[in-house]
C-alpha positions as a Markdown table, in Angstrom:
| # | Residue | x | y | z |
|---|---|---|---|---|
| 1 | Unk | 73.0 | 88.3 | 157.0 |
| 2 | Unk | 72.4 | 86.3 | 153.7 |
| 3 | Unk | 75.1 | 84.7 | 151.8 |
| 4 | Unk | 74.5 | 87.0 | 148.8 |
| 5 | Unk | 74.9 | 90.1 | 151.0 |
| 6 | Unk | 78.3 | 88.5 | 152.5 |
| 7 | Unk | 79.5 | 87.9 | 149.0 |
| 8 | Unk | 78.6 | 91.7 | 147.8 |
| 9 | Unk | 80.5 | 92.9 | 150.9 |
| 10 | Unk | 83.4 | 90.8 | 149.9 |
| 11 | Unk | 83.7 | 91.9 | 146.4 |
| 12 | Unk | 83.1 | 95.6 | 147.5 |
| 13 | Unk | 86.2 | 95.2 | 149.6 |
| 14 | Unk | 88.2 | 94.0 | 146.7 |
| 15 | Unk | 87.8 | 97.5 | 145.3 |
| 16 | Unk | 89.6 | 98.9 | 148.2 |
| 17 | Unk | 93.1 | 99.9 | 148.3 |
| 18 | Unk | 95.5 | 97.4 | 150.3 |
| 19 | Unk | 95.6 | 100.2 | 153.0 |
| 20 | Unk | 91.8 | 100.7 | 153.0 |
| 21 | Unk | 91.5 | 96.9 | 153.4 |
| 22 | Unk | 93.8 | 96.8 | 156.3 |
| 23 | Unk | 92.0 | 99.5 | 158.0 |
| 24 | Unk | 88.6 | 97.7 | 157.4 |
| 25 | Unk | 90.1 | 94.7 | 159.0 |
| 26 | Unk | 91.3 | 96.5 | 161.9 |
| 27 | Unk | 88.0 | 98.4 | 162.8 |
| 28 | Unk | 86.2 | 95.0 | 162.4 |
| 29 | Unk | 88.6 | 93.3 | 164.7 |
| 30 | Unk | 88.5 | 96.1 | 167.3 |
| 31 | Unk | 84.6 | 96.0 | 167.2 |
| 32 | Unk | 84.6 | 92.2 | 168.0 |
| 33 | Unk | 87.1 | 92.8 | 171.0 |
| 34 | Unk | 85.0 | 95.2 | 172.6 |
| 35 | Unk | 81.6 | 93.3 | 171.9 |
| 36 | Unk | 83.1 | 90.3 | 173.4 |
| 37 | Unk | 83.7 | 91.8 | 176.8 |
| 38 | Unk | 81.6 | 90.3 | 179.7 |
| 39 | Unk | 78.6 | 92.3 | 180.5 |
| 40 | Unk | 79.4 | 95.0 | 182.7 |
| 41 | Unk | 83.1 | 95.2 | 182.3 |
| 42 | Unk | 84.6 | 98.1 | 180.9 |
| 43 | Unk | 86.9 | 97.9 | 177.9 |
| 44 | Unk | 90.5 | 98.2 | 178.3 |
| 45 | Unk | 92.6 | 100.9 | 176.8 |
| 46 | Unk | 94.2 | 98.4 | 174.5 |
| 47 | Unk | 90.7 | 97.5 | 173.2 |
| 48 | Unk | 89.9 | 100.9 | 172.1 |
| 49 | Unk | 93.3 | 102.0 | 171.0 |
| 50 | Unk | 93.2 | 102.9 | 167.3 |
| 51 | Unk | 89.5 | 103.0 | 167.0 |
| 52 | Unk | 89.1 | 106.7 | 166.7 |
| 53 | Unk | 90.0 | 108.5 | 163.3 |
| 54 | Unk | 92.8 | 110.6 | 163.2 |
| 55 | Unk | 92.9 | 113.5 | 163.7 |
| 56 | Unk | 89.8 | 112.9 | 166.0 |
| 57 | Unk | 88.5 | 116.5 | 166.2 |
| 58 | Unk | 89.8 | 117.6 | 162.8 |
| 59 | Unk | 93.1 | 118.9 | 164.0 |
| 60 | Unk | 96.4 | 117.4 | 165.2 |
| 61 | Unk | 96.9 | 117.3 | 168.7 |
| 62 | Unk | 100.2 | 119.3 | 168.7 |
| 63 | Unk | 98.7 | 122.0 | 166.7 |
| 64 | Unk | 95.7 | 122.0 | 169.1 |
| 65 | Unk | 98.1 | 122.5 | 172.1 |
| 66 | Unk | 100.1 | 125.2 | 170.2 |
| 67 | Unk | 96.9 | 127.2 | 169.3 |
| 68 | Unk | 95.8 | 126.8 | 173.0 |
| 69 | Unk | 99.2 | 127.9 | 174.3 |
| 70 | Unk | 99.0 | 131.0 | 172.0 |
| 71 | Unk | 95.5 | 131.8 | 173.1 |
| 72 | Unk | 96.2 | 131.5 | 176.6 |
| 73 | Unk | 99.4 | 133.8 | 176.1 |
| 74 | Unk | 97.2 | 136.4 | 174.4 |
| 75 | Unk | 94.7 | 136.2 | 177.2 |
| 76 | Unk | 97.5 | 136.8 | 179.8 |
| 77 | Unk | 98.8 | 139.7 | 177.9 |
| 78 | Unk | 95.4 | 141.2 | 177.9 |
| 79 | Unk | 94.9 | 140.9 | 181.5 |
């Protein structure tokens, strides 16, 4: 990467909100942690924690569980 590209990235990051800047730093650090693993070694959970966006599949986990239980109950009632 050239110095000009690096400088442009820093300028672009200045326009992010403090929260977005923190998220950017966290993502970059997590990528480095995973990339620095010895070859063939699987990443630990701690290395990957927080790397997925929330909610991962577009739905809160508790809402998903509630929906799945309701669908199961409906299925049971039909049988």
